C-alpha positions as a LaTeX table, in Angstrom:
\begin{tabular}{lrrr}
\hline
Residue & $x$ (\AA) & $y$ (\AA) & $z$ (\AA) \\
\hline
Unk1 & 12.85 & 59.31 & $-18.01$ \\
Unk2 & 15.12 & 61.65 & $-16.11$ \\
Unk3 & 12.68 & 62.32 & $-13.28$ \\
Unk4 & 9.70 & 60.01 & $-12.84$ \\
Unk5 & 8.28 & 62.19 & $-10.01$ \\
Unk6 & 7.87 & 65.14 & $-12.37$ \\
Unk7 & 7.68 & 63.35 & $-15.75$ \\
Unk8 & 10.77 & 65.32 & $-16.75$ \\
Unk9 & 12.86 & 64.12 & $-19.67$ \\
Unk10 & 16.26 & 65.14 & $-21.04$ \\
Unk11 & 14.57 & 66.99 & $-23.89$ \\
Unk12 & 12.81 & 69.21 & $-21.33$ \\
Unk13 & 16.15 & 70.12 & $-19.74$ \\
Unk14 & 17.72 & 70.76 & $-23.15$ \\
Unk15 & 14.83 & 73.07 & $-24.11$ \\
Unk16 & 15.01 & 74.93 & $-20.78$ \\
Unk17 & 18.76 & 75.50 & $-21.19$ \\
Unk18 & 18.15 & 76.78 & $-24.72$ \\
Unk19 & 15.61 & 79.18 & $-23.19$ \\
Unk20 & 18.19 & 80.49 & $-20.72$ \\
Unk21 & 18.02 & 78.18 & $-17.69$ \\
Unk22 & 21.33 & 78.01 & $-15.86$ \\
Unk23 & 20.18 & 76.44 & $-12.59$ \\
Unk24 & 18.13 & 73.43 & $-11.58$ \\
Unk25 & 15.47 & 75.73 & $-10.13$ \\
Unk26 & 15.13 & 77.56 & $-13.45$ \\
Unk27 & 14.81 & 74.25 & $-15.31$ \\
Unk28 & 11.96 & 73.30 & $-12.98$ \\
Unk29 & 10.32 & 76.72 & $-13.36$ \\
Unk30 & 10.56 & 76.81 & $-17.17$ \\
Unk31 & 8.92 & 73.39 & $-17.28$ \\
Unk32 & 6.16 & 74.38 & $-14.86$ \\
Unk33 & 7.42 & 71.98 & $-12.18$ \\
Unk34 & 8.39 & 72.21 & $-8.53$ \\
Unk35 & 11.04 & 70.05 & $-6.87$ \\
Unk36 & 9.69 & 67.06 & $-5.01$ \\
Unk37 & 12.22 & 64.55 & $-3.75$ \\
Unk38 & 15.29 & 66.19 & $-5.33$ \\
Unk39 & 16.88 & 62.94 & $-6.50$ \\
Unk40 & 17.08 & 64.18 & $-10.08$ \\
Unk41 & 18.72 & 67.53 & $-9.23$ \\
Unk42 & 22.27 & 66.23 & $-9.67$ \\
Unk43 & 21.42 & 64.72 & $-13.06$ \\
Unk44 & 19.76 & 67.95 & $-14.16$ \\
Unk45 & 22.80 & 69.97 & $-13.09$ \\
Unk46 & 25.08 & 67.75 & $-15.19$ \\
Unk47 & 22.79 & 68.17 & $-18.19$ \\
Unk48 & 22.80 & 71.95 & $-17.75$ \\
Unk49 & 26.59 & 71.86 & $-17.91$ \\
Unk50 & 26.50 & 69.57 & $-20.94$ \\
Unk51 & 23.99 & 71.66 & $-22.91$ \\
Unk52 & 25.38 & 75.08 & $-21.96$ \\
\hline
\end{tabular}
């Protein structure tokens, strides 16, 4: 689990990037989530770069 606060997994980030997300905020939005603690933001950013 990438983000236990939001139940966000890598597959959710991959799908969001495929749908056009290029920022952490867009990944959250496309998954219907809002940032909570922000601990996962750095991991999500790295995955955006990897999947872009």
